[in-house]
Every structure is written in structure tokens, then in C-alpha cells.
A tleap script that builds the chain and sets N, CA, C and O, in Angstrom:
source leaprc.protein.ff14SB
mol = sequence {
  NMET GLN GLY LYS VAL THR ILE THR GLY ASN
  TYR CYS GLY ASN ASP MET THR ASP ASN PHE
  TYR LYS ALA LYS ASP GLU CYS VAL ILE ASN
  ILE ILE GLY SER LEU LYS ASN SER ASN ILE
  GLY ILE SER MET PRO LYS THR GLY TYR ILE
  THR ASN GLY TYR THR THR TYR HIE GLY LYS
  LEU ASP PRO LYS GLU LEU PHE SER ALA ASP
  ARG SER GLU ILE THR LYS ILE ASN LEU GLU
  ALA GLU GLU ALA HIE LEU ALA SER SER ILE
  PRO GLU ASN GLU THR TYR TYR ILE GLU ARG
  SER TRP ASP ASN TYR LYS GLY LYS VAL VAL
  SER THR LEU LYS VAL THR CPRO
}
set mol.1.N position { -20.352 4.910 -38.330 }
set mol.1.CA position { -18.946 5.208 -38.030 }
set mol.1.C position { -18.060 4.364 -38.844 }
set mol.1.O position { -18.458 3.240 -39.149 }
set mol.2.N position { -16.977 4.747 -39.208 }
set mol.2.CA position { -15.920 4.049 -40.002 }
set mol.2.C position { -14.514 4.792 -39.732 }
set mol.2.O position { -14.363 5.893 -39.203 }
set mol.3.N position { -13.651 4.032 -40.161 }
set mol.3.CA position { -12.148 4.512 -40.145 }
set mol.3.C position { -11.602 4.216 -38.713 }
set mol.3.O position { -12.208 3.563 -37.864 }
set mol.4.N position { -10.326 4.808 -38.559 }
set mol.4.CA position { -9.633 4.521 -37.277 }
set mol.4.C position { -10.081 5.518 -36.238 }
set mol.4.O position { -9.834 6.720 -36.335 }
set mol.5.N position { -10.737 4.983 -35.258 }
set mol.5.CA position { -11.459 5.807 -34.281 }
set mol.5.C position { -10.807 5.429 -32.880 }
set mol.5.O position { -10.593 4.260 -32.560 }
set mol.6.N position { -10.549 6.383 -32.176 }
set mol.6.CA position { -9.832 6.368 -30.873 }
set mol.6.C position { -10.841 7.145 -29.684 }
set mol.6.O position { -11.095 8.349 -29.727 }
set mol.7.N position { -11.238 6.421 -28.866 }
set mol.7.CA position { -12.219 7.010 -27.814 }
set mol.7.C position { -11.609 6.418 -26.411 }
set mol.7.O position { -12.086 5.406 -25.898 }
set mol.8.N position { -10.622 7.065 -25.896 }
set mol.8.CA position { -10.036 6.447 -24.574 }
set mol.8.C position { -9.536 7.600 -24.096 }
set mol.8.O position { -9.475 8.662 -24.716 }
set mol.9.N position { -9.098 7.351 -22.753 }
set mol.9.CA position { -8.435 8.340 -21.885 }
set mol.9.C position { -9.437 9.247 -21.335 }
set mol.9.O position { -8.965 10.257 -20.812 }
set mol.10.N position { -10.772 9.126 -21.327 }
set mol.10.CA position { -11.639 10.095 -20.711 }
set mol.10.C position { -12.181 9.566 -19.390 }
set mol.10.O position { -12.474 8.376 -19.281 }
set mol.11.N position { -12.321 10.424 -18.387 }
set mol.11.CA position { -12.717 10.124 -17.030 }
set mol.11.C position { -13.839 10.998 -16.580 }
set mol.11.O position { -14.006 12.109 -17.082 }
set mol.12.N position { -14.570 10.545 -15.695 }
set mol.12.CA position { -15.685 11.343 -15.133 }
set mol.12.C position { -15.170 11.902 -13.892 }
set mol.12.O position { -13.987 11.629 -13.688 }
set mol.13.N position { -15.743 12.605 -13.019 }
set mol.13.CA position { -15.106 13.473 -12.133 }
set mol.13.C position { -14.530 12.670 -10.956 }
set mol.13.O position { -13.752 13.227 -10.182 }
set mol.14.N position { -14.861 11.450 -10.795 }
set mol.14.CA position { -14.327 10.643 -9.742 }
set mol.14.C position { -13.098 9.575 -10.044 }
set mol.14.O position { -12.835 8.623 -9.310 }
set mol.15.N position { -12.405 9.908 -11.241 }
set mol.15.CA position { -11.359 9.122 -11.700 }
set mol.15.C position { -11.641 7.837 -12.243 }
set mol.15.O position { -10.719 7.038 -12.408 }
set mol.16.N position { -12.938 7.523 -12.568 }
set mol.16.CA position { -13.433 6.372 -13.181 }
set mol.16.C position { -13.526 6.611 -14.616 }
set mol.16.O position { -14.033 7.635 -15.074 }
set mol.17.N position { -13.005 5.608 -15.377 }
set mol.17.CA position { -12.959 5.567 -16.839 }
set mol.17.C position { -14.330 5.803 -17.423 }
set mol.17.O position { -15.258 5.073 -17.076 }
set mol.18.N position { -14.520 6.824 -18.329 }
set mol.18.CA position { -15.807 7.026 -18.963 }
set mol.18.C position { -15.507 7.528 -20.190 }
set mol.18.O position { -15.106 8.685 -20.321 }
set mol.19.N position { -15.680 6.672 -21.238 }
set mol.19.CA position { -15.399 7.066 -22.539 }
set mol.19.C position { -16.816 7.150 -23.467 }
set mol.19.O position { -17.718 7.910 -23.117 }
set mol.20.N position { -16.915 6.464 -24.455 }
set mol.20.CA position { -18.117 6.519 -25.220 }
set mol.20.C position { -19.273 5.970 -24.339 }
set mol.20.O position { -19.206 4.804 -23.950 }
set mol.21.N position { -20.281 6.720 -24.021 }
set mol.21.CA position { -21.367 6.360 -23.159 }
set mol.21.C position { -22.858 6.114 -23.968 }
set mol.21.O position { -23.539 7.029 -24.430 }
set mol.22.N position { -23.152 4.857 -24.020 }
set mol.22.CA position { -24.402 4.498 -24.673 }
set mol.22.C position { -25.465 4.451 -23.704 }
set mol.22.O position { -25.507 3.534 -22.884 }
set mol.23.N position { -26.411 5.457 -23.736 }
set mol.23.CA position { -27.305 5.563 -22.620 }
set mol.23.C position { -28.557 4.776 -22.828 }
set mol.23.O position { -29.104 4.295 -21.836 }
set mol.24.N position { -29.088 4.586 -24.069 }
set mol.24.CA position { -30.282 3.947 -24.230 }
set mol.24.C position { -30.220 2.583 -25.159 }
set mol.24.O position { -29.452 2.575 -26.120 }
set mol.25.N position { -30.892 1.635 -24.915 }
set mol.25.CA position { -30.875 0.510 -25.472 }
set mol.25.C position { -31.006 0.522 -27.045 }
set mol.25.O position { -30.327 -0.256 -27.717 }
set mol.26.N position { -31.875 1.400 -27.618 }
set mol.26.CA position { -32.042 1.585 -29.019 }
set mol.26.C position { -30.943 2.308 -29.577 }
set mol.26.O position { -30.891 2.238 -30.805 }
set mol.27.N position { -30.014 3.010 -29.000 }
set mol.27.CA position { -28.886 3.644 -29.617 }
set mol.27.C position { -27.867 2.715 -29.821 }
set mol.27.O position { -27.535 1.956 -28.910 }
set mol.28.N position { -27.264 2.689 -31.062 }
set mol.28.CA position { -26.121 1.761 -31.276 }
set mol.28.C position { -25.191 2.605 -32.164 }
set mol.28.O position { -25.568 3.677 -32.637 }
set mol.29.N position { -24.023 2.116 -32.367 }
set mol.29.CA position { -23.084 2.595 -33.164 }
set mol.29.C position { -23.292 1.857 -34.636 }
set mol.29.O position { -23.028 0.665 -34.794 }
set mol.30.N position { -23.749 2.626 -35.592 }
set mol.30.CA position { -24.047 2.151 -36.866 }
set mol.30.C position { -22.718 2.162 -37.615 }
set mol.30.O position { -22.153 3.226 -37.866 }
set mol.31.N position { -22.248 1.047 -37.950 }
set mol.31.CA position { -20.888 0.659 -38.650 }
set mol.31.C position { -21.124 0.692 -40.162 }
set mol.31.O position { -21.839 -0.146 -40.712 }
set mol.32.N position { -20.531 1.642 -40.796 }
set mol.32.CA position { -20.718 1.948 -42.226 }
set mol.32.C position { -19.285 1.568 -43.041 }
set mol.32.O position { -19.147 1.820 -44.238 }
set mol.33.N position { -18.441 1.049 -42.378 }
set mol.33.CA position { -17.098 0.590 -42.949 }
set mol.33.C position { -16.292 0.197 -41.948 }
set mol.33.O position { -16.671 0.085 -40.782 }
set mol.34.N position { -15.026 -0.054 -42.395 }
set mol.34.CA position { -14.134 -0.751 -41.454 }
set mol.34.C position { -13.661 0.130 -40.392 }
set mol.34.O position { -13.421 1.315 -40.621 }
set mol.35.N position { -13.499 -0.469 -39.082 }
set mol.35.CA position { -12.968 0.200 -37.829 }
set mol.35.C position { -11.717 -0.276 -37.618 }
set mol.35.O position { -11.321 -0.156 -36.459 }
set mol.36.N position { -10.884 -0.845 -38.491 }
set mol.36.CA position { -9.589 -1.364 -38.388 }
set mol.36.C position { -8.735 -0.528 -37.539 }
set mol.36.O position { -8.748 0.680 -37.774 }
set mol.37.N position { -7.996 -0.970 -36.593 }
set mol.37.CA position { -7.135 -0.349 -35.668 }
set mol.37.C position { -7.738 0.624 -34.669 }
set mol.37.O position { -6.991 1.328 -33.989 }
set mol.38.N position { -9.032 0.693 -34.555 }
set mol.38.CA position { -9.666 1.431 -33.709 }
set mol.38.C position { -9.518 0.991 -32.204 }
set mol.38.O position { -9.198 -0.174 -31.966 }
set mol.39.N position { -9.706 1.748 -31.337 }
set mol.39.CA position { -9.766 1.611 -29.812 }
set mol.39.C position { -10.831 2.437 -29.249 }
set mol.39.O position { -10.718 3.638 -29.002 }
set mol.40.N position { -11.847 1.741 -29.064 }
set mol.40.CA position { -13.190 2.573 -28.461 }
set mol.40.C position { -13.654 2.105 -27.145 }
set mol.40.O position { -14.197 1.005 -27.042 }
set mol.41.N position { -13.453 2.951 -26.036 }
set mol.41.CA position { -13.959 2.433 -24.831 }
set mol.41.C position { -15.529 2.679 -24.607 }
set mol.41.O position { -16.034 3.793 -24.747 }
set mol.42.N position { -16.123 1.736 -24.308 }
set mol.42.CA position { -17.704 1.706 -23.926 }
set mol.42.C position { -18.036 1.724 -22.531 }
set mol.42.O position { -17.489 0.985 -21.712 }
set mol.43.N position { -18.966 2.597 -22.240 }
set mol.43.CA position { -19.778 2.504 -20.978 }
set mol.43.C position { -21.236 2.461 -21.346 }
set mol.43.O position { -21.717 3.094 -22.285 }
set mol.44.N position { -21.895 1.677 -20.545 }
set mol.44.CA position { -23.302 1.508 -20.629 }
set mol.44.C position { -23.933 1.333 -19.302 }
set mol.44.O position { -23.298 0.774 -18.408 }
set mol.45.N position { -25.286 1.823 -19.082 }
set mol.45.CA position { -25.810 1.537 -17.734 }
set mol.45.C position { -26.347 0.258 -17.480 }
set mol.45.O position { -26.663 -0.022 -16.323 }
set mol.46.N position { -26.524 -0.703 -18.550 }
set mol.46.CA position { -26.693 -2.063 -18.457 }
set mol.46.C position { -26.153 -2.655 -19.645 }
set mol.46.O position { -25.684 -2.027 -20.594 }
set mol.47.N position { -26.257 -4.035 -19.527 }
set mol.47.CA position { -25.803 -4.822 -20.834 }
set mol.47.C position { -26.593 -4.717 -22.102 }
set mol.47.O position { -27.796 -4.468 -22.034 }
set mol.48.N position { -25.963 -4.901 -23.324 }
set mol.48.CA position { -26.841 -4.871 -24.373 }
set mol.48.C position { -25.857 -4.773 -25.681 }
set mol.48.O position { -24.636 -4.907 -25.600 }
set mol.49.N position { -26.532 -4.532 -26.833 }
set mol.49.CA position { -25.927 -4.371 -28.093 }
set mol.49.C position { -25.095 -3.089 -28.163 }
set mol.49.O position { -25.504 -2.062 -27.620 }
set mol.50.N position { -23.912 -3.134 -28.836 }
set mol.50.CA position { -23.206 -1.912 -29.080 }
set mol.50.C position { -23.223 -1.551 -30.554 }
set mol.50.O position { -23.123 -0.361 -30.854 }
set mol.51.N position { -23.326 -2.354 -31.376 }
set mol.51.CA position { -23.220 -1.953 -32.872 }
set mol.51.C position { -24.348 -2.542 -33.702 }
set mol.51.O position { -25.105 -3.447 -33.352 }
set mol.52.N position { -24.341 -1.903 -34.823 }
set mol.52.CA position { -25.373 -2.375 -35.874 }
set mol.52.C position { -24.557 -2.474 -37.111 }
set mol.52.O position { -24.106 -1.416 -37.548 }
set mol.53.N position { -24.295 -3.572 -37.743 }
set mol.53.CA position { -23.554 -3.830 -38.933 }
set mol.53.C position { -22.124 -4.434 -38.625 }
set mol.53.O position { -21.277 -4.544 -39.512 }
set mol.54.N position { -21.940 -4.762 -37.507 }
set mol.54.CA position { -20.519 -5.206 -36.965 }
set mol.54.C position { -19.912 -6.299 -38.066 }
set mol.54.O position { -18.914 -6.051 -38.743 }
set mol.55.N position { -20.631 -7.497 -38.141 }
set mol.55.CA position { -20.010 -8.569 -38.965 }
set mol.55.C position { -20.144 -8.226 -40.440 }
set mol.55.O position { -19.454 -8.908 -41.197 }
set mol.56.N position { -20.916 -7.284 -40.980 }
set mol.56.CA position { -20.762 -6.839 -42.435 }
set mol.56.C position { -19.405 -6.309 -42.730 }
set mol.56.O position { -18.949 -6.465 -43.863 }
set mol.57.N position { -18.704 -5.684 -41.793 }
set mol.57.CA position { -17.419 -5.113 -42.072 }
set mol.57.C position { -16.208 -5.740 -41.369 }
set mol.57.O position { -15.046 -5.460 -41.664 }
set mol.58.N position { -16.608 -6.702 -40.315 }
set mol.58.CA position { -15.650 -7.291 -39.607 }
set mol.58.C position { -15.613 -8.742 -39.466 }
set mol.58.O position { -14.748 -9.289 -38.782 }
set mol.59.N position { -16.594 -9.437 -40.139 }
set mol.59.CA position { -16.745 -10.889 -39.978 }
set mol.59.C position { -16.703 -11.365 -38.731 }
set mol.59.O position { -17.487 -10.856 -37.930 }
set mol.60.N position { -15.829 -12.400 -38.280 }
set mol.60.CA position { -15.884 -13.028 -37.099 }
set mol.60.C position { -14.880 -12.361 -36.033 }
set mol.60.O position { -14.656 -12.811 -34.910 }
set mol.61.N position { -14.346 -11.256 -36.572 }
set mol.61.CA position { -13.206 -10.447 -35.715 }
set mol.61.C position { -13.678 -10.328 -34.283 }
set mol.61.O position { -14.776 -9.791 -34.134 }
set mol.62.N position { -13.073 -10.713 -33.276 }
set mol.62.CA position { -13.356 -10.522 -31.892 }
set mol.62.C position { -13.587 -9.079 -31.621 }
set mol.62.O position { -12.645 -8.298 -31.756 }
set mol.63.N position { -14.737 -8.667 -31.257 }
set mol.63.CA position { -14.982 -7.199 -30.887 }
set mol.63.C position { -14.042 -6.534 -29.915 }
set mol.63.O position { -13.819 -5.323 -29.911 }
set mol.64.N position { -13.503 -7.418 -29.085 }
set mol.64.CA position { -12.466 -6.872 -28.125 }
set mol.64.C position { -11.257 -6.363 -28.788 }
set mol.64.O position { -10.438 -5.725 -28.127 }
set mol.65.N position { -11.071 -6.597 -30.069 }
set mol.65.CA position { -9.946 -6.144 -30.897 }
set mol.65.C position { -10.197 -4.441 -31.227 }
set mol.65.O position { -9.280 -3.680 -31.535 }
set mol.66.N position { -11.471 -4.085 -31.104 }
set mol.66.CA position { -11.835 -2.766 -31.411 }
set mol.66.C position { -12.513 -1.997 -30.273 }
set mol.66.O position { -12.463 -0.771 -30.173 }
set mol.67.N position { -13.151 -2.815 -29.421 }
set mol.67.CA position { -13.961 -2.075 -28.347 }
set mol.67.C position { -13.302 -2.523 -26.908 }
set mol.67.O position { -12.649 -3.559 -26.781 }
set mol.68.N position { -13.522 -1.749 -26.019 }
set mol.68.CA position { -13.095 -2.200 -24.653 }
set mol.68.C position { -14.196 -1.685 -23.720 }
set mol.68.O position { -14.870 -0.684 -23.960 }
set mol.69.N position { -14.320 -2.468 -22.621 }
set mol.69.CA position { -15.349 -2.230 -21.586 }
set mol.69.C position { -14.578 -1.209 -20.572 }
set mol.69.O position { -13.536 -1.466 -19.970 }
set mol.70.N position { -15.313 -0.009 -20.517 }
set mol.70.CA position { -14.767 0.920 -19.362 }
set mol.70.C position { -14.688 0.263 -17.958 }
set mol.70.O position { -13.764 0.451 -17.166 }
set mol.71.N position { -15.774 -0.535 -17.745 }
set mol.71.CA position { -15.919 -1.249 -16.447 }
set mol.71.C position { -15.561 -2.563 -16.582 }
set mol.71.O position { -16.389 -3.431 -16.306 }
set mol.72.N position { -14.118 -2.944 -17.080 }
set mol.72.CA position { -13.803 -4.251 -17.128 }
set mol.72.C position { -13.814 -5.210 -16.078 }
set mol.72.O position { -13.687 -6.413 -16.303 }
set mol.73.N position { -13.983 -4.661 -14.775 }
set mol.73.CA position { -14.090 -5.403 -13.669 }
set mol.73.C position { -15.431 -6.217 -13.632 }
set mol.73.O position { -15.493 -7.310 -13.068 }
set mol.74.N position { -16.511 -5.628 -14.265 }
set mol.74.CA position { -17.706 -6.039 -14.155 }
set mol.74.C position { -18.404 -6.451 -15.666 }
set mol.74.O position { -19.420 -7.144 -15.730 }
set mol.75.N position { -17.852 -6.030 -16.607 }
set mol.75.CA position { -18.306 -6.157 -17.902 }
set mol.75.C position { -17.352 -6.766 -18.887 }
set mol.75.O position { -16.143 -6.763 -18.654 }
set mol.76.N position { -17.878 -7.311 -20.031 }
set mol.76.CA position { -16.977 -7.890 -21.076 }
set mol.76.C position { -17.617 -7.608 -22.434 }
set mol.76.O position { -18.832 -7.517 -22.611 }
set mol.77.N position { -16.659 -7.475 -23.395 }
set mol.77.CA position { -17.202 -7.272 -24.802 }
set mol.77.C position { -17.233 -8.649 -25.511 }
set mol.77.O position { -16.268 -9.405 -25.392 }
set mol.78.N position { -18.246 -8.971 -26.197 }
set mol.78.CA position { -18.331 -10.275 -27.001 }
set mol.78.C position { -19.113 -10.130 -28.247 }
set mol.78.O position { -19.782 -9.110 -28.409 }
set mol.79.N position { -19.088 -11.024 -29.104 }
set mol.79.CA position { -19.844 -11.078 -30.258 }
set mol.79.C position { -21.188 -11.849 -30.015 }
set mol.79.O position { -21.111 -13.002 -29.592 }
set mol.80.N position { -22.384 -11.301 -30.249 }
set mol.80.CA position { -23.556 -11.900 -29.894 }
set mol.80.C position { -24.498 -11.547 -31.126 }
set mol.80.O position { -24.634 -10.377 -31.486 }
set mol.81.N position { -25.122 -12.568 -31.737 }
set mol.81.CA position { -26.039 -12.310 -32.771 }
set mol.81.C position { -25.412 -11.391 -33.872 }
set mol.81.O position { -26.094 -10.513 -34.399 }
set mol.82.N position { -24.171 -11.593 -34.195 }
set mol.82.CA position { -23.563 -10.915 -35.357 }
set mol.82.C position { -23.228 -9.380 -34.919 }
set mol.82.O position { -22.906 -8.584 -35.801 }
set mol.83.N position { -23.293 -9.027 -33.763 }
set mol.83.CA position { -23.025 -7.804 -33.242 }
set mol.83.C position { -22.059 -7.610 -32.037 }
set mol.83.O position { -22.038 -8.474 -31.160 }
set mol.84.N position { -21.314 -6.589 -31.961 }
set mol.84.CA position { -20.548 -6.292 -30.685 }
set mol.84.C position { -21.568 -6.066 -29.493 }
set mol.84.O position { -22.505 -5.275 -29.608 }
set mol.85.N position { -21.343 -6.787 -28.367 }
set mol.85.CA position { -22.321 -6.840 -27.239 }
set mol.85.C position { -21.509 -6.529 -25.996 }
set mol.85.O position { -20.354 -6.949 -25.912 }
set mol.86.N position { -22.056 -5.821 -25.040 }
set mol.86.CA position { -21.616 -5.640 -23.692 }
set mol.86.C position { -22.277 -6.675 -22.898 }
set mol.86.O position { -23.506 -6.729 -22.935 }
set mol.87.N position { -21.532 -7.611 -22.092 }
set mol.87.CA position { -22.273 -8.526 -21.276 }
set mol.87.C position { -21.616 -8.403 -19.768 }
set mol.87.O position { -20.509 -7.901 -19.575 }
set mol.88.N position { -22.294 -8.830 -18.931 }
set mol.88.CA position { -21.994 -8.893 -17.471 }
set mol.88.C position { -20.865 -9.913 -17.222 }
set mol.88.O position { -21.039 -11.027 -17.716 }
set mol.89.N position { -19.843 -9.711 -16.594 }
set mol.89.CA position { -18.769 -10.661 -16.113 }
set mol.89.C position { -18.871 -11.038 -14.736 }
set mol.89.O position { -18.018 -11.738 -14.190 }
set mol.90.N position { -19.918 -10.583 -14.141 }
set mol.90.CA position { -20.064 -10.873 -12.575 }
set mol.90.C position { -21.070 -12.219 -12.510 }
set mol.90.O position { -22.170 -12.200 -13.062 }
set mol.91.N position { -20.641 -13.225 -11.878 }
set mol.91.CA position { -21.583 -14.412 -11.547 }
set mol.91.C position { -22.836 -13.777 -10.866 }
set mol.91.O position { -22.849 -12.700 -10.269 }
set mol.92.N position { -23.854 -14.601 -11.052 }
set mol.92.CA position { -25.243 -14.108 -10.616 }
set mol.92.C position { -25.328 -14.166 -9.097 }
set mol.92.O position { -26.286 -13.637 -8.533 }
set mol.93.N position { -24.288 -14.837 -8.351 }
set mol.93.CA position { -24.449 -14.754 -6.845 }
set mol.93.C position { -23.560 -13.688 -6.334 }
set mol.93.O position { -23.464 -13.531 -5.116 }
set mol.94.N position { -22.910 -12.953 -7.148 }
set mol.94.CA position { -22.099 -11.736 -6.830 }
set mol.94.C position { -22.673 -10.382 -6.971 }
set mol.94.O position { -23.575 -10.274 -7.801 }
set mol.95.N position { -22.281 -9.225 -6.248 }
set mol.95.CA position { -22.763 -7.976 -6.553 }
set mol.95.C position { -21.563 -7.082 -6.643 }
set mol.95.O position { -20.495 -7.463 -6.163 }
set mol.96.N position { -21.680 -5.829 -7.274 }
set mol.96.CA position { -20.641 -5.008 -7.100 }
set mol.96.C position { -21.121 -3.632 -6.587 }
set mol.96.O position { -22.303 -3.298 -6.663 }
set mol.97.N position { -20.084 -2.792 -6.024 }
set mol.97.CA position { -20.332 -1.482 -5.476 }
set mol.97.C position { -19.043 -0.564 -5.737 }
set mol.97.O position { -17.928 -0.955 -6.084 }
set mol.98.N position { -19.418 0.613 -5.511 }
set mol.98.CA position { -18.310 1.623 -5.822 }
set mol.98.C position { -17.849 2.142 -4.297 }
set mol.98.O position { -18.678 2.677 -3.561 }
set mol.99.N position { -16.668 1.972 -3.945 }
set mol.99.CA position { -16.292 2.336 -2.675 }
set mol.99.C position { -15.484 3.748 -2.891 }
set mol.99.O position { -14.639 3.888 -3.774 }
set mol.100.N position { -15.800 4.614 -2.111 }
set mol.100.CA position { -15.217 6.038 -2.154 }
set mol.100.C position { -14.446 6.215 -0.935 }
set mol.100.O position { -14.851 5.793 0.148 }
set mol.101.N position { -13.235 6.889 -1.101 }
set mol.101.CA position { -12.292 7.241 -0.020 }
set mol.101.C position { -11.678 8.353 -0.468 }
set mol.101.O position { -11.621 8.662 -1.659 }
set mol.102.N position { -11.125 9.092 0.596 }
set mol.102.CA position { -10.346 10.316 0.472 }
set mol.102.C position { -8.962 10.046 0.146 }
set mol.102.O position { -8.420 9.142 0.781 }
set mol.103.N position { -8.263 10.696 -0.770 }
set mol.103.CA position { -6.946 10.492 -1.212 }
set mol.103.C position { -6.326 11.767 -0.908 }
set mol.103.O position { -6.495 12.792 -1.568 }
set mol.104.N position { -5.502 11.637 0.267 }
set mol.104.CA position { -4.658 12.924 0.779 }
set mol.104.C position { -3.686 13.376 -0.069 }
set mol.104.O position { -3.461 14.585 -0.123 }
set mol.105.N position { -2.991 12.495 -0.832 }
set mol.105.CA position { -2.040 13.004 -1.843 }
set mol.105.C position { -2.606 13.878 -2.922 }
set mol.105.O position { -2.075 14.926 -3.288 }
set mol.106.N position { -3.873 13.312 -3.477 }
set mol.106.CA position { -4.520 13.997 -4.592 }
set mol.106.C position { -5.393 15.181 -4.157 }
set mol.106.O position { -5.691 16.108 -4.910 }
set mol.107.N position { -5.798 15.066 -2.808 }
set mol.107.CA position { -6.721 15.961 -2.224 }
set mol.107.C position { -8.129 15.847 -2.816 }
set mol.107.O position { -8.793 16.875 -2.943 }
set mol.108.N position { -8.588 14.749 -3.158 }
set mol.108.CA position { -9.948 14.549 -3.566 }
set mol.108.C position { -10.454 13.104 -3.402 }
set mol.108.O position { -9.717 12.194 -3.021 }
set mol.109.N position { -11.788 12.940 -3.718 }
set mol.109.CA position { -12.470 11.677 -3.339 }
set mol.109.C position { -11.974 10.833 -4.546 }
set mol.109.O position { -11.786 11.330 -5.656 }
set mol.110.N position { -11.773 9.516 -4.250 }
set mol.110.CA position { -11.432 8.460 -5.109 }
set mol.110.C position { -12.449 7.225 -5.108 }
set mol.110.O position { -12.792 6.636 -4.082 }
set mol.111.N position { -12.828 6.953 -6.238 }
set mol.111.CA position { -13.851 5.923 -6.419 }
set mol.111.C position { -13.161 4.674 -6.921 }
set mol.111.O position { -12.351 4.725 -7.847 }
set mol.112.N position { -13.512 3.465 -6.256 }
set mol.112.CA position { -12.947 2.105 -6.694 }
set mol.112.C position { -14.117 1.175 -6.835 }
set mol.112.O position { -14.907 0.948 -5.919 }
set mol.113.N position { -14.181 0.645 -8.051 }
set mol.113.CA position { -15.236 -0.322 -8.303 }
set mol.113.C position { -14.826 -1.894 -7.565 }
set mol.113.O position { -13.740 -2.431 -7.786 }
set mol.114.N position { -15.681 -2.388 -6.839 }
set mol.114.CA position { -15.453 -3.591 -6.201 }
set mol.114.C position { -16.519 -4.599 -6.497 }
set mol.114.O position { -17.654 -4.254 -6.828 }
set mol.115.N position { -16.129 -5.906 -6.371 }
set mol.115.CA position { -17.028 -6.998 -6.554 }
set mol.115.C position { -16.944 -7.947 -5.272 }
set mol.115.O position { -15.861 -8.300 -4.806 }
set mol.116.N position { -18.181 -8.332 -4.737 }
set mol.116.CA position { -18.223 -9.137 -3.597 }
set mol.116.C position { -18.999 -10.477 -3.776 }
set mol.116.O position { -19.981 -10.486 -4.519 }
set mol.117.N position { -18.607 -11.601 -3.133 }
set mol.117.CA position { -19.567 -12.659 -3.339 }
set mol.117.C position { -20.628 -12.545 -2.306 }
set mol.117.O position { -21.560 -13.349 -2.287 }
savepdb mol mol.pdb
quit
């Protein structure tokens, strides 16, 4: 991937942000050039590496300048081992859950991600 890439504004059926979904550990975004001015939302089932070749084209640029975590309440983007990485932002003694409720105004179920101690 290279160039100005925008992957944002996508939602799954329950109003939760769901942009680029990286389903498997071995699947990464191969960077073959600059991603300057990109905005790429990332969802993953668990923490792990997002890219291959990140520092080759971006040096020590904070990956948060190009990538954002779709579940920012529970995950964060960082630079680890010279690659963009999705890490947990939940302390080990906390858990998260999805609370679902009915929205009478919208006429549908709404999902809210929550964190509890």
C-alpha cells in the first residue's frame, strides 16, 4: 500500500465503527511507499502488528498520524519493533463488554462499548 489512503466512516450493523479489518495475525499491510496524509481506521480481533515496512518509509513517525484504532476505548496504536502495532489500552484488572439497548428515536438496537474495573 502507498499513497494517500482513507479508510474511515464505515460501520457494522450495530453502529460501531468498523473500517479496515485485519482478521489474521499473519495478514499485515505491506507498505511499499509513503502513506503521507493517510487516515486508516483499524479493527482487529486481538492485538498485533498492522504493517510490514513501516519504518522504511516513515522512520520514527508516530503511527497514530496515519492509523487510528476503531475501538479506541480499548486499543491504541503504537510503534513496536519498527512496525505499526495495535495494543490493548485496558489495564489487566479490567474487562470490556458491549452493552446493547433499544434506541426508540432511531428504531434499532444500539451497541456501546464499555470498560469496567
